[in-house]
N, C-alpha and C positions, 0 to 999 in steps of 0.2 A: 438853354442846353438841351440838345436832342437826347432822346432816350438811349440812343446808341453811343452816346459820349459819357456814359456813366459806368462806374465800377459797381458790381453786384456781389457782395459777400454771400457765400453759400454756407450751408450747415456742415459741409464735409471738409471745410478748412480751405477750399479753393475760392477764387474770386473770378467772377465771369466778366467778360467784356466783349465788345464787338471790334473786330479788325476793320480797317479802312474799307475793305470790300463788302462789309456788312455781315460776314461770317462770325458766328458766336464761338468764342474760345473761353476755356477756364485756365487759371494759372495758379502755381503755388511754389513757393520757394522751398528747396529741399534742405538747405541749411538754415538754421535759426538765426544766425548772425545778421547784423544790420549792414555789414560791409564785408568785403573780402570774398574768399573762394566759395564754391558751391555753384548751383545752377537753379534756374527757374524753369520748371516744367509746364508746358503748354499742351492742352488737350482740346481738340475740336469736338464739335457736337457729332461729327461723323466719324470719330475714332482716330484721326490723325494725331500724332504725338511729336512734339519738337522739344528740344532743350536749348536754353540759352546759358552759356557758361560765363559766369562773372569773372572779371579781372580782379587781381589781388586787392586793389584799393577802391574798387567800384561799390558805390552805394547800392543796396537793395531797394531803397524807396523808389517809387515810380509813379508817373502820371499815366493817364490813358495813352498820351502821345509817346511816352517812353516804352510802354508795353507793346504798342504797335510796331514801333522801330525794333525792339528787341525780338518780337515775333518774326519780323522780316528777315532778321540776321540768324535765327535759331536754326540748329541742325535737326533735320528730320530723323526721328527714331521710331520705334514701334512698328505696327502693322503696315501703315501706309509707306514706310521706307523701304520695304522689301522689293 
């Protein structure tokens, strides 16, 4: 497995990973539940912020491939969205 295909738990509660293009992102679920409503916050190393909103019955468990797909579908927010 390549080093870019791993999840990296961070001390601040986020988990880092690399997108398909190689860009490093961190993510954290805003709701504590394992399924249902809430969103996943994505932050890039250069300050871009995106949110992926979970559907009512969607599991919050995710593989690296799931995270990459969710990142691609996430809505831009924060400084880079302006």
